[in-house]
N, C-alpha and C positions, 0 to 999 in steps of 0.2 A: 503494499501500501505507500500511496502519495500522500502529502498532504499541503493544500496548495491555500493562500488565502486570497478571497476573493471582495474586493472592493468596487460597489454598485453606487453610479453617480446617478441622481434625479431620479426618474419614474422606474428605474430597472431595481430600485433600491425595495421596492415591494417582492422581488423574486428572492431576498434574503430574509423575509418577513419583517422589513421596514428597517433592518439594520445596515447601518453603512458599511459594515465588514464583517464576514464568517471563514471560519475556516471549515473546509471539507476535505475528508478522506477518500481518495481515487484509486481505484485501480491501476497499477505500472503501466505504462504505455497509453494512459488516456488521453485523449485528445481536447482540445478546446470544445471542438462539436460535443463530445461525451459531457463536459461540463452544462453544458447549453443544455444538454435533454436532462440532466439531472435539476438543473434550477427549473425546468418547466420552459424556457423559451417558446415561443411561437414560432412556428417555421416562416412566416410573412416578415417576421420581424428583423430590422436591422440592428446589430449591436456593433460598436467598434470594440477591440479588445488589444490590450497593452498589455503585455508580460513582460515584468522585470525591465520595464521603461522603454520597450520596444514596440513598435506593433505587431499584431500576428493574427494569422487566419483561421477558420475552422480546423484546419489538420495539423495545425502546431501541436506536437505531443509534449503535454505536462512537463516538469519534473516535480521532485522533490522540493519542497520550501518556496515553489514562484510565487511571485506576486499577481494575482490577474485582477486590473482593473478594467470595467464594462461602461461604458459609455453607449449614450445614444448619439446618431448622427446631427450633425447642428447644419439648419441651412438659413438660409436669407440673404438679402442684399440685394444691391443691383444688377440683371443681367448686364454682362458686356456689349 
């Protein structure tokens, strides 16, 4: 098993029962996609993922003690 800390921002906190930060135990070789399943992320919802300070995709394989930050994409501004 590995242990990862998840920090969620904005409305994504609801997937951590309203907490800003939680630790989860996952199987070795678990990916970000596996973490999404555990959290109950809806298929059509887009989240940005940062693992240990670097952007990551759903295929990224998590390691013990990784820190995963989850964000909703931000939009807005004027079109060019």
